[in-house]
KEZAZA-337775 format. One line per 5 residues: their letters; for each residue x, z, y of N, C-alpha, C. Coordinates in nm, 2 decimals. Layout:
BEGIN
a	X/Z/Y/X/Z/Y/X/Z/Y; ...
***
This chain:
BEGIN
mvadk	1.73/-4.11/1.33/1.72/-4.06/1.23/1.59/-4.01/1.21; 1.51/-4.10/1.07/1.40/-4.04/1.04/1.34/-3.97/0.94; 1.24/-3.87/0.94/1.24/-3.82/0.80/1.24/-3.92/0.68; 1.30/-3.92/0.56/1.28/-3.99/0.48/1.15/-3.86/0.40; 1.08/-3.98/0.35/0.93/-3.91/0.28/0.95/-3.99/0.13
stmyk	1.03/-4.10/0.13/1.05/-4.18/-0.01/1.08/-4.11/-0.12; 1.18/-3.99/-0.07/1.26/-3.94/-0.20/1.30/-3.80/-0.19; 1.24/-3.72/-0.31/1.26/-3.58/-0.29/1.39/-3.53/-0.32; 1.44/-3.47/-0.23/1.58/-3.43/-0.26/1.61/-3.28/-0.29; 1.61/-3.21/-0.42/1.59/-3.09/-0.45/1.71/-3.03/-0.38
vdnrr	1.70/-2.99/-0.27/1.81/-2.88/-0.18/1.74/-2.83/-0.10; 1.74/-2.66/-0.13/1.68/-2.59/-0.03/1.79/-2.56/0.13; 1.70/-2.60/0.17/1.75/-2.62/0.34/1.79/-2.47/0.37; 1.74/-2.34/0.28/1.74/-2.22/0.36/1.86/-2.11/0.30; 1.94/-2.27/0.18/2.00/-2.15/0.11/2.16/-2.19/0.19
kfqce	2.26/-2.09/0.14/2.37/-2.10/0.23/2.47/-2.17/0.15; 2.52/-2.27/0.20/2.61/-2.34/0.11/2.75/-2.31/0.14; 2.80/-2.24/0.04/2.92/-2.15/-0.01/3.06/-2.22/-0.02; 3.05/-2.28/-0.08/3.18/-2.40/-0.15/3.14/-2.51/-0.17; 3.27/-2.62/-0.19/3.23/-2.78/-0.27/3.16/-2.77/-0.33
sdmyd	3.12/-2.70/-0.42/3.02/-2.73/-0.56/2.90/-2.77/-0.50; 2.81/-2.68/-0.41/2.72/-2.66/-0.38/2.71/-2.85/-0.27; 2.84/-2.90/-0.24/2.82/-3.00/-0.20/2.82/-3.09/-0.27; 2.88/-3.08/-0.42/2.88/-3.18/-0.50/2.75/-3.16/-0.52; 2.64/-3.08/-0.58/2.51/-3.05/-0.60/2.43/-3.17/-0.50
lglal	2.45/-3.16/-0.39/2.39/-3.24/-0.32/2.44/-3.37/-0.32; 2.53/-3.43/-0.35/2.56/-3.51/-0.38/2.51/-3.60/-0.53; 2.45/-3.54/-0.61/2.39/-3.55/-0.72/2.26/-3.58/-0.71; 2.20/-3.46/-0.62/2.03/-3.48/-0.53/2.03/-3.61/-0.49; 2.10/-3.70/-0.42/2.13/-3.81/-0.38/2.18/-3.94/-0.46
nlhnm	2.17/-3.83/-0.60/2.23/-3.99/-0.70/2.32/-4.08/-0.67; 2.44/-4.06/-0.61/2.57/-4.10/-0.56/2.64/-4.15/-0.67; 2.64/-4.07/-0.76/2.71/-4.09/-0.91/2.69/-4.24/-0.94; 2.54/-4.22/-0.95/2.49/-4.36/-0.98/2.44/-4.50/-0.91; 2.57/-4.50/-0.78/2.52/-4.60/-0.71/2.65/-4.73/-0.72
pdeyv	2.60/-4.83/-0.72/2.68/-4.93/-0.75/2.81/-4.98/-0.61; 2.74/-4.96/-0.47/2.83/-4.95/-0.40/2.90/-4.82/-0.34; 2.96/-4.81/-0.19/3.01/-4.71/-0.18/2.91/-4.68/-0.07; 2.86/-4.51/-0.06/2.79/-4.46/0.02/2.84/-4.39/0.08; 2.85/-4.29/0.23/2.90/-4.23/0.30/2.79/-4.18/0.33
ycacf	2.77/-4.01/0.30/2.66/-3.92/0.37/2.73/-3.82/0.47; 2.69/-3.78/0.53/2.73/-3.66/0.61/2.65/-3.54/0.60; 2.64/-3.41/0.58/2.57/-3.28/0.58/2.61/-3.21/0.72; 2.48/-3.17/0.75/2.53/-3.09/0.88/2.50/-2.96/0.90; 2.59/-2.84/0.94/2.54/-2.71/0.91/2.49/-2.62/1.02
dnhmh	2.44/-2.53/1.05/2.46/-2.45/1.11/2.55/-2.35/1.12; 2.57/-2.26/1.22/2.68/-2.14/1.19/2.66/-2.04/1.07; 2.57/-2.04/0.99/2.54/-1.95/0.88/2.55/-2.04/0.75; 2.59/-2.20/0.77/2.60/-2.26/0.66/2.49/-2.33/0.62; 2.42/-2.32/0.66/2.29/-2.36/0.61/2.26/-2.46/0.65
lvgff	2.21/-2.56/0.56/2.18/-2.73/0.55/2.08/-2.73/0.70; 2.10/-2.83/0.76/2.00/-2.83/0.90/2.00/-3.00/0.90; 2.07/-3.10/0.81/2.03/-3.18/0.80/2.12/-3.30/0.76; 2.08/-3.41/0.69/2.17/-3.51/0.63/2.15/-3.62/0.64; 2.24/-3.73/0.66/2.22/-3.86/0.70/2.34/-3.94/0.65
evshg	2.28/-4.07/0.63/2.37/-4.16/0.56/2.43/-4.24/0.68; 2.58/-4.19/0.63/2.68/-4.23/0.74/2.70/-4.39/0.75; 2.71/-4.44/0.59/2.76/-4.58/0.60/2.70/-4.61/0.43; 2.70/-4.78/0.43/2.68/-4.82/0.30/2.76/-4.93/0.29; 2.85/-4.93/0.19/2.93/-5.03/0.22/2.94/-5.12/0.07
salys	3.06/-5.15/0.02/3.06/-5.23/-0.11/3.10/-5.18/-0.25; 3.16/-5.25/-0.31/3.21/-5.18/-0.46/3.34/-5.12/-0.43; 3.40/-5.18/-0.33/3.54/-5.12/-0.27/3.57/-5.07/-0.17; 3.47/-5.05/-0.07/3.51/-4.96/0.06/3.35/-4.95/0.14; 3.40/-4.88/0.25/3.25/-4.85/0.34/3.34/-4.84/0.46
lidkr	3.27/-4.88/0.58/3.33/-4.88/0.70/3.27/-4.77/0.80; 3.32/-4.65/0.85/3.28/-4.54/0.92/3.28/-4.55/1.07; 3.16/-4.55/1.13/3.19/-4.53/1.32/3.22/-4.37/1.30; 3.32/-4.35/1.35/3.31/-4.19/1.38/3.27/-4.15/1.48; 3.23/-4.20/1.61/3.16/-4.19/1.69/3.04/-4.19/1.68
svfqk	2.96/-4.23/1.54/2.83/-4.24/1.53/2.80/-4.08/1.45; 2.90/-4.06/1.36/2.91/-3.92/1.25/2.86/-3.82/1.40; 2.96/-3.79/1.49/2.95/-3.70/1.57/2.82/-3.68/1.66; 2.76/-3.82/1.70/2.65/-3.82/1.77/2.58/-3.82/1.71; 2.51/-3.83/1.60/2.45/-3.76/1.47/2.46/-3.62/1.44
allln	2.54/-3.55/1.47/2.57/-3.43/1.44/2.54/-3.35/1.56; 2.58/-3.36/1.66/2.54/-3.33/1.78/2.39/-3.30/1.82; 2.29/-3.43/1.77/2.12/-3.44/1.77/2.10/-3.35/1.69; 2.16/-3.32/1.56/2.09/-3.20/1.49/2.18/-3.09/1.51; 2.21/-3.04/1.61/2.27/-2.93/1.65/2.36/-2.87/1.56
avyic	2.43/-2.93/1.48/2.51/-2.86/1.38/2.65/-2.80/1.42; 2.68/-2.70/1.38/2.80/-2.66/1.40/2.90/-2.72/1.29; 2.88/-2.72/1.18/2.98/-2.78/1.09/2.96/-2.88/1.08; 3.01/-2.96/0.96/3.00/-3.10/0.87/3.05/-3.12/0.78; 2.99/-3.16/0.71/3.08/-3.22/0.56/3.06/-3.38/0.51
lmhnh	3.15/-3.43/0.49/3.16/-3.56/0.48/3.14/-3.58/0.27; 3.09/-3.68/0.26/3.10/-3.69/0.09/3.05/-3.85/0.07; 3.13/-3.89/-0.01/3.11/-4.01/-0.08/3.16/-4.03/-0.19; 3.09/-4.16/-0.25/3.10/-4.22/-0.39/3.22/-4.25/-0.38; 3.27/-4.30/-0.52/3.39/-4.38/-0.52/3.31/-4.49/-0.70
psgii	3.22/-4.59/-0.64/3.20/-4.66/-0.80/3.28/-4.69/-0.89; 3.40/-4.72/-0.91/3.50/-4.72/-0.94/3.49/-4.61/-1.08; 3.46/-4.46/-1.01/3.52/-4.37/-1.10/3.59/-4.27/-1.11; 3.72/-4.35/-1.02/3.83/-4.24/-1.00/3.82/-4.18/-0.83; 3.82/-4.04/-0.85/3.80/-3.98/-0.75/3.96/-3.96/-0.66
tpsna	4.05/-4.03/-0.71/4.15/-4.01/-0.62/4.15/-4.10/-0.46; 4.15/-4.01/-0.36/4.13/-4.08/-0.23/4.23/-4.19/-0.21; 4.16/-4.29/-0.11/4.28/-4.40/-0.09/4.35/-4.35/0.06; 4.43/-4.47/0.09/4.50/-4.38/0.23/4.40/-4.41/0.34; 4.32/-4.48/0.34/4.17/-4.51/0.39/4.08/-4.40/0.44
dielt	4.06/-4.33/0.29/4.01/-4.17/0.29/4.07/-4.07/0.39; 4.21/-4.10/0.36/4.27/-3.99/0.37/4.32/-4.03/0.54; 4.33/-4.12/0.60/4.33/-4.12/0.72/4.19/-4.08/0.80; 4.04/-4.16/0.76/3.99/-4.09/0.81/3.94/-3.94/0.82; 3.96/-3.87/0.72/3.96/-3.76/0.73/4.05/-3.69/0.83
nqlim	4.13/-3.74/0.85/4.24/-3.67/0.92/4.18/-3.68/1.09; 4.12/-3.81/1.06/4.05/-3.83/1.21/3.97/-3.76/1.24; 3.84/-3.75/1.16/3.78/-3.64/1.13/3.79/-3.51/1.19; 3.91/-3.47/1.13/3.92/-3.32/1.13/4.02/-3.29/1.31; 4.06/-3.36/1.34/4.12/-3.41/1.49/3.98/-3.40/1.57
sgkli	3.86/-3.49/1.52/3.81/-3.51/1.66/3.67/-3.38/1.62; 3.70/-3.35/1.52/3.56/-3.23/1.51/3.64/-3.12/1.56; 3.78/-3.10/1.60/3.87/-2.99/1.65/3.78/-3.03/1.83; 3.80/-3.14/1.86/3.82/-3.16/1.98/3.67/-3.12/2.05; 3.54/-3.19/1.96/3.43/-3.19/2.02/3.39/-3.06/1.97
giplv	3.43/-2.94/1.88/3.38/-2.82/1.83/3.26/-2.84/1.73; 3.27/-2.95/1.66/3.21/-2.96/1.52/3.29/-2.96/1.44; 3.40/-2.84/1.34/3.46/-2.89/1.27/3.39/-2.96/1.12; 3.51/-3.06/1.06/3.48/-3.11/0.94/3.54/-2.98/0.84; 3.47/-2.96/0.79/3.49/-2.84/0.69/3.57/-2.84/0.54
dhlit	3.49/-3.01/0.49/3.54/-3.09/0.37/3.48/-3.21/0.38; 3.60/-3.29/0.28/3.54/-3.44/0.29/3.53/-3.45/0.16; 3.45/-3.49/0.05/3.41/-3.48/-0.11/3.40/-3.60/-0.14; 3.49/-3.68/-0.26/3.46/-3.80/-0.33/3.43/-3.77/-0.43; 3.29/-3.84/-0.49/3.23/-3.79/-0.63/3.22/-3.92/-0.71
ngidy	3.23/-3.89/-0.84/3.17/-3.98/-0.93/3.06/-3.95/-1.04; 3.00/-3.83/-1.01/2.90/-3.77/-1.05/2.96/-3.70/-1.21; 3.06/-3.68/-1.24/3.13/-3.60/-1.37/3.19/-3.52/-1.29; 3.30/-3.56/-1.18/3.42/-3.48/-1.13/3.43/-3.48/-0.98; 3.46/-3.42/-0.85/3.45/-3.46/-0.74/3.61/-3.42/-0.67
ysffd	3.68/-3.48/-0.59/3.76/-3.42/-0.50/3.77/-3.39/-0.39; 3.80/-3.25/-0.37/3.76/-3.16/-0.22/3.93/-3.22/-0.16; 3.88/-3.28/0.00/3.97/-3.26/0.07/4.03/-3.11/0.12; 3.93/-3.03/0.15/3.98/-2.89/0.18/4.08/-2.86/0.07; 4.01/-2.84/-0.09/4.09/-2.78/-0.20/4.26/-2.83/-0.19
emven	4.29/-2.95/-0.16/4.38/-3.01/-0.13/4.48/-2.93/-0.03; 4.43/-2.93/0.08/4.46/-2.91/0.15/4.53/-2.75/0.18; 4.44/-2.65/0.06/4.48/-2.52/0.09/4.57/-2.53/-0.03; 4.54/-2.61/-0.12/4.68/-2.60/-0.23/4.80/-2.61/-0.16; 4.82/-2.74/-0.10/4.92/-2.76/-0.03/5.00/-2.67/0.10
et	4.93/-2.61/0.12/4.96/-2.50/0.23/5.02/-2.40/0.18; 4.99/-2.34/0.00/5.07/-2.22/-0.05/5.19/-2.29/-0.08
***
């Protein structure tokens, strides 16, 4: 992980991230909605939900992106993360998660519990709207 000096992200790392709309704002700062290919990013937070770092997990094609779960947690550990949130775009503009998105999210939830770095959300964005796995899980539990 190397500091990116070529792009200015308008994100205040001292600000406490309180909801998925804050993550959506980060996605907008990363310009995910204008990417022709699928990009996956991981945001890492401290115990007060302050952003301590984020990194690109994967750059795929227009249809999918391969994600190495081991690498996600390895980098989160290096950043001393207490929580992580995944975010990716769907170049098609359709924010409905694929079966692969659902499976990946479930695997990251289980892995995060074992490692002690919970996945607090996984967002899919198209620049106009977003899908929050956390919101859907909460709705399905009630």
